[in-house]
C-alpha positions as CSV (number, residue, x, y, z in Angstrom):
1,X,12.2,61.7,-100.3
2,X,15.1,62.1,-98.1
3,X,18.7,62.2,-99.5
4,X,21.0,59.3,-98.6
5,X,24.6,58.4,-99.0
6,X,25.2,55.7,-101.6
7,X,28.6,54.0,-102.1
8,X,29.1,53.0,-105.7
9,X,32.2,51.6,-107.4
10,X,32.9,53.4,-110.6
11,X,35.8,52.7,-112.9
12,X,37.6,50.8,-110.1
13,X,37.1,53.4,-107.4
14,X,34.5,53.4,-104.6
15,X,32.9,56.8,-104.3
16,X,30.1,58.3,-102.1
17,X,27.2,60.1,-103.6
18,X,24.6,61.9,-101.6
19,X,21.3,61.6,-103.5
20,X,17.6,60.7,-103.4
21,X,17.2,57.0,-103.9
22,X,15.4,57.4,-107.3
23,X,17.9,59.7,-108.8
24,X,19.1,58.3,-112.1
25,X,22.6,56.9,-112.1
26,X,23.5,59.1,-115.0
27,X,23.0,62.2,-112.9
28,X,25.4,60.9,-110.2
29,X,28.0,60.0,-112.8
30,X,27.9,63.2,-114.7
31,X,27.3,65.5,-111.7
32,X,28.9,64.3,-108.5
33,X,31.5,62.0,-110.1
34,X,32.3,64.3,-113.1
35,X,32.3,61.4,-115.7
36,X,32.0,62.8,-119.3
37,X,31.5,59.6,-121.2
38,X,27.8,58.8,-120.6
39,X,25.6,61.4,-122.1
40,X,22.0,62.6,-121.5
41,X,20.2,61.8,-124.8
42,X,16.5,61.0,-124.6
43,X,16.0,60.3,-120.9
44,X,13.9,57.3,-121.8
45,X,16.4,54.5,-122.4
46,X,15.7,54.6,-126.2
47,X,18.9,56.1,-127.6
48,X,21.8,54.5,-125.7
49,X,23.9,57.7,-125.2
50,X,23.8,57.1,-121.4
51,X,25.1,53.5,-121.5
52,X,27.4,52.2,-118.8
53,X,28.4,48.7,-117.9
54,X,27.2,47.2,-114.6
55,X,29.1,44.1,-113.9
56,X,30.0,43.8,-117.6
57,X,26.4,44.2,-118.8
58,X,25.3,47.4,-120.6
59,X,22.5,49.4,-118.9
60,X,20.8,52.7,-119.6
61,X,21.9,54.9,-116.7
62,X,19.3,57.6,-117.4
63,X,16.5,55.3,-116.1
64,X,18.5,53.2,-113.6
65,X,17.9,54.6,-110.0
66,X,21.0,55.0,-107.9
67,X,19.6,52.9,-105.1
68,X,19.4,49.8,-107.5
69,X,23.1,49.9,-108.3
70,X,25.3,47.3,-106.7
71,X,28.4,45.9,-108.4
72,X,31.0,47.6,-110.6
73,X,30.0,50.4,-112.9
74,X,32.3,51.0,-115.9
75,X,32.2,54.1,-118.0
76,X,33.8,55.3,-121.2
77,X,36.1,57.4,-119.0
78,X,37.5,54.3,-117.3
79,X,38.2,52.1,-120.4
80,X,41.8,53.1,-121.0
81,X,44.6,51.4,-119.2
82,X,47.6,53.5,-118.1
83,X,46.8,56.0,-120.8
84,X,46.5,53.3,-123.5
85,X,43.1,53.3,-125.2
86,X,40.9,50.2,-124.9
87,X,41.0,48.3,-128.2
88,X,37.4,49.5,-129.0
89,X,38.5,53.1,-128.3
90,X,41.5,52.7,-130.5
91,X,39.5,51.2,-133.4
92,X,36.9,53.9,-133.3
93,X,39.6,56.5,-133.5
94,X,41.4,54.6,-136.4
95,X,38.2,54.2,-138.3
96,X,37.1,57.7,-137.6
97,X,33.8,56.3,-136.5
98,X,32.5,59.3,-134.5
99,X,31.1,62.2,-136.4
100,X,29.5,64.5,-133.9
101,X,30.4,62.0,-131.2
102,X,27.3,62.4,-129.0
103,X,26.2,58.7,-129.3
104,X,29.7,57.3,-129.4
105,X,29.5,56.4,-125.7
106,X,26.6,54.0,-126.3
107,X,28.1,52.3,-129.3
108,X,31.5,51.8,-127.6
109,X,30.1,50.5,-124.3
110,X,27.9,48.0,-126.1
111,X,31.0,46.8,-128.2
112,X,33.1,46.5,-125.1
113,X,30.5,44.4,-123.3
114,X,30.1,42.2,-126.3
115,X,33.8,41.8,-127.3
116,X,35.1,41.3,-123.7
117,X,32.8,38.2,-123.5
118,X,33.7,36.9,-126.9
119,X,35.7,38.7,-129.5
120,X,35.1,36.0,-132.1
121,X,31.8,37.5,-133.4
122,X,30.1,37.6,-136.7
123,X,28.9,40.7,-138.6
124,X,25.4,39.7,-137.8
125,X,26.1,39.4,-134.1
126,X,27.7,42.9,-134.1
127,X,24.6,44.2,-135.8
128,X,22.2,42.4,-133.4
129,X,24.3,43.7,-130.4
130,X,23.7,47.3,-131.6
131,X,19.9,47.0,-132.0
132,X,18.2,49.9,-130.4
133,X,21.2,52.3,-130.4
134,X,20.7,55.5,-132.3
135,X,23.1,57.6,-134.4
136,X,21.7,60.7,-136.1
137,X,24.9,61.4,-138.1
138,X,24.7,58.0,-139.9
139,X,28.1,56.7,-139.1
140,X,26.8,53.1,-138.7
141,X,29.2,51.6,-141.3
142,X,32.2,53.2,-139.7
143,X,31.0,51.9,-136.3
144,X,30.6,48.4,-137.7
145,X,34.0,48.5,-139.2
146,X,35.6,49.8,-136.0
147,X,33.8,47.1,-133.9
148,X,35.1,44.4,-136.3
149,X,38.7,45.8,-136.1
150,X,38.5,45.9,-132.3
151,X,37.3,42.3,-132.4
152,X,40.2,41.3,-134.4
153,X,42.6,43.2,-132.2
154,X,41.2,41.5,-129.1
155,X,41.6,38.0,-130.6
156,X,45.3,38.6,-131.3
């Protein structure tokens, strides 16, 4: 395949990336755009470490070809506003939810997508939202507490 130039908007900034059309978005984010939030986990869209938001919806960037991306991409790197952490980030810090931190990107991005649509969620809705995400350290209960705290903060 021949490399092409792709214009993608990431965290509010339009950037050019030269890549083959089938290159995973994750590679562009971590390589050319130097974003550190999304991680390479399984490479099969099974763990969630690579999650970003595309027009507010969580997607697995490890299997999303760059040529299919149109719209606004949001990463963990772009959640803070003027140095102030997003309520989800603040709650994860307060609850000490991350242990190793590798999977944290996925959990936070799924929480942001859910809570920005509707912060008035039940415990079961939070659990359902996180179905399919993996955490090998087992901090699930801290993640659930942090998400509930972020929901409460966003309702206020």
